[in-house]
C-alpha positions in Angstrom: 90.4 -21.6 69.3 89.6 -17.9 69.7 92.8 -17.3 71.5 96.3 -18.0 70.5 98.7 -19.8 72.6 101.7 -17.4 73.6 105.1 -18.5 72.7 106.0 -19.0 76.4 103.1 -21.2 76.8 103.9 -23.3 73.8 107.4 -24.5 75.4 105.5 -26.2 78.0 102.8 -27.7 76.0 103.0 -31.5 75.2 104.7 -32.2 71.9 101.4 -33.7 70.8 98.0 -34.2 72.3 97.7 -37.5 70.2 96.5 -40.5 72.2 96.0 -42.8 69.4 97.6 -46.5 69.5 99.2 -45.4 66.2 100.4 -42.0 67.0 99.6 -39.2 64.4 102.4 -37.3 62.7 104.1 -34.5 64.8 103.6 -31.0 63.8 107.1 -30.9 62.4 106.6 -33.6 60.0 105.8 -33.0 56.4 102.5 -35.2 56.6 101.4 -33.1 59.8 97.8 -32.3 58.3 97.2 -36.3 58.0 96.7 -35.9 62.2 93.4 -36.7 63.6 90.7 -33.7 64.2 90.4 -32.8 67.8 88.0 -29.8 67.4 86.4 -28.9 63.9 85.2 -25.3 63.9 83.8 -25.2 60.1 81.7 -22.0 61.0 85.2 -20.3 61.5 87.0 -22.3 58.8 89.5 -24.1 61.1 90.2 -27.3 62.9 92.7 -28.2 65.6 94.4 -31.5 65.0 96.0 -33.8 67.8 99.2 -32.8 67.1 98.5 -29.0 67.8 98.3 -27.8 64.4 95.5 -25.8 63.4 94.6 -25.6 59.7 92.3 -23.4 58.0 89.8 -23.9 55.1 92.1 -21.8 52.5 94.8 -24.7 53.3 97.0 -22.6 55.5 98.4 -23.9 59.0 99.3 -22.4 62.2 102.0 -24.5 63.9 101.8 -25.0 67.9 104.8 -22.5 68.2 102.9 -19.8 66.2 104.9 -20.2 62.8 102.7 -19.7 59.9 102.5 -22.1 56.9 101.2 -20.2 53.8 98.1 -21.6 52.1 99.5 -24.3 49.4 96.5 -25.0 47.2 97.5 -27.2 44.4 97.7 -25.5 41.0 
Protein backbone atom coordinates (compact mmCIF):
# COMPACT_ATOMS: atom_id res chain seq x y z
CA UNK A 1 0.00 0.00 0.00
CA UNK A 2 2.96 2.31 0.00
CA UNK A 3 2.63 2.82 -3.77
CA UNK A 4 -0.47 3.88 -5.64
CA UNK A 5 -1.75 2.12 -8.74
CA UNK A 6 -1.30 4.27 -11.85
CA UNK A 7 -4.60 4.95 -13.68
CA UNK A 8 -3.46 2.84 -16.66
CA UNK A 9 -3.13 -0.22 -14.41
CA UNK A 10 -6.40 0.50 -12.60
CA UNK A 11 -8.24 -0.30 -15.85
CA UNK A 12 -6.66 -3.77 -15.88
CA UNK A 13 -7.48 -4.59 -12.28
CA UNK A 14 -10.58 -6.65 -11.46
CA UNK A 15 -13.68 -4.67 -10.46
CA UNK A 16 -13.48 -6.28 -7.02
CA UNK A 17 -11.09 -8.52 -5.11
CA UNK A 18 -14.02 -9.87 -3.10
CA UNK A 19 -14.28 -13.65 -2.94
CA UNK A 20 -17.00 -13.81 -0.26
CA UNK A 21 -20.11 -15.93 -0.87
CA UNK A 22 -22.19 -12.76 -0.46
CA UNK A 23 -20.22 -10.17 -2.43
CA UNK A 24 -19.20 -6.97 -0.71
CA UNK A 25 -20.36 -3.64 -2.16
CA UNK A 26 -18.33 -2.33 -5.09
CA UNK A 27 -16.17 0.77 -4.80
CA UNK A 28 -18.78 2.68 -6.84
CA UNK A 29 -21.69 1.96 -4.50
CA UNK A 30 -22.80 4.30 -1.73
CA UNK A 31 -22.11 1.70 0.98
CA UNK A 32 -18.58 0.97 -0.33
CA UNK A 33 -17.00 1.26 3.14
CA UNK A 34 -18.97 -1.81 4.30
CA UNK A 35 -16.63 -4.13 2.33
CA UNK A 36 -14.37 -6.50 4.23
CA UNK A 37 -10.84 -5.43 5.21
CA UNK A 38 -8.09 -7.26 3.30
CA UNK A 39 -5.12 -5.43 4.79
CA UNK A 40 -5.17 -3.21 7.88
CA UNK A 41 -2.30 -0.77 8.38
CA UNK A 42 -3.14 1.01 11.66
CA UNK A 43 0.40 2.42 11.88
CA UNK A 44 -0.27 4.22 8.58
CA UNK A 45 -3.89 5.02 9.40
CA UNK A 46 -5.37 3.15 6.45
CA UNK A 47 -6.96 -0.11 5.37
CA UNK A 48 -7.41 -1.81 2.00
CA UNK A 49 -10.89 -3.22 1.46
CA UNK A 50 -11.71 -6.13 -0.83
CA UNK A 51 -13.44 -3.79 -3.29
CA UNK A 52 -10.12 -1.99 -3.88
CA UNK A 53 -11.02 1.02 -1.73
CA UNK A 54 -8.42 2.45 0.64
CA UNK A 55 -10.05 3.98 3.71
CA UNK A 56 -8.20 6.35 6.01
CA UNK A 57 -8.67 6.96 9.72
CA UNK A 58 -9.72 10.56 9.00
CA UNK A 59 -12.74 9.06 7.12
CA UNK A 60 -11.39 9.95 3.66
CA UNK A 61 -11.22 7.34 0.91
CA UNK A 62 -9.12 6.62 -2.15
CA UNK A 63 -11.07 4.89 -4.91
CA UNK A 64 -9.37 2.23 -7.07
CA UNK A 65 -9.35 4.59 -10.08
CA UNK A 66 -7.42 7.23 -8.11
CA UNK A 67 -10.35 9.53 -7.27
CA UNK A 68 -10.43 10.97 -3.76
CA UNK A 69 -13.42 11.06 -1.43
CA UNK A 70 -12.98 13.88 1.09
CA UNK A 71 -13.25 13.08 4.81
CA UNK A 72 -16.90 12.85 5.79
CA UNK A 73 -17.09 13.02 9.56
CA UNK A 74 -20.54 13.36 11.13
CA UNK A 75 -21.40 16.80 12.52
